[in-house]
C-alpha angles and dihedrals in degrees: 000000000000121000130179120188129190093332119189127180139169140207100211106307094341115098108219103173123041114181102330113181131183143150129206117194129199115287091007131130114207125184119216103205134190144111125282109294094021092122103259097127092041090055091054093046090051090052089052093048093245092121124041113239123220099206142351134060135274117191134175122195088348095306123112117245093191114124092008116130117242095256091056091049088051090050089052087066108268119126123199128204108191122209090240090061094211098203121168101260096198095049124082122249091258092047091050089054093048089055088063096048115127132171119276112279123220111247094016131097116256114237117204129182091255092051092049093046088054090051093044107035091172089062092047091055091050101035092130096046120104117252092244090058092062126095120247092260092048090050089053090053090047091053091051092046091049090052091051090054085071089065095231125182094212130030130198112208116194112205096327094177097045115125099349131121118271092243090056090047089057090051089048090057090053090049092053091049089052092048090054093047089053089058103262126140114222132198112193126195107207146163093184102091093186092055093043091051091051096054108026136083094209143349140239118197122202128183126185088356095303130106115254105167141008125180147079123317088249088059090047091050089052089060105048090167089069093057091043093051101042108021108030115103 
């Protein structure tokens, strides 16, 4: 469904990505792992057209995404949940969700308010609260729910477990499992190996913007030196 080949990108004169490669199939959850500064967020922003790439190819359903503006990539069926969340603080939970509403998309599940409130009971209980009145974990859930209101076929989640309470992390894992069961493909940027293992089918490790490992978690466990070299703090 989503394919990235030999991707390179720069911030000014600094080269951030150097040959990143990944594939995301239908109904698959893939974890993009690496330390802070490894290039995980940059990879996602390149896919979404938020950062101009220097070389490589990004394709979705066989069509190139290169040179497309972010709103066209979104319309193609890719949703993006940034680490910063970026909710509307002075809108209610329900109003935030309505902002993300898009027409039903062929080949993608349709997400309604009722469906999302079943998936996110915390949001249902606080549907009339303002975004700024929500906890960090609840804001993260709201951002994911708002993205799903666009009825995407693939979702990019940037550090979904970062800085939120363990009980919310557990709920987040259940949400990702439900997204997959509904037919979505999910690419997750993560530093939390335990969380990534719980929700993902396989892993891709990048370091200094270059690919270092790709495979199942069983394969990763068989090579502890890889985790020690590229993931240990």
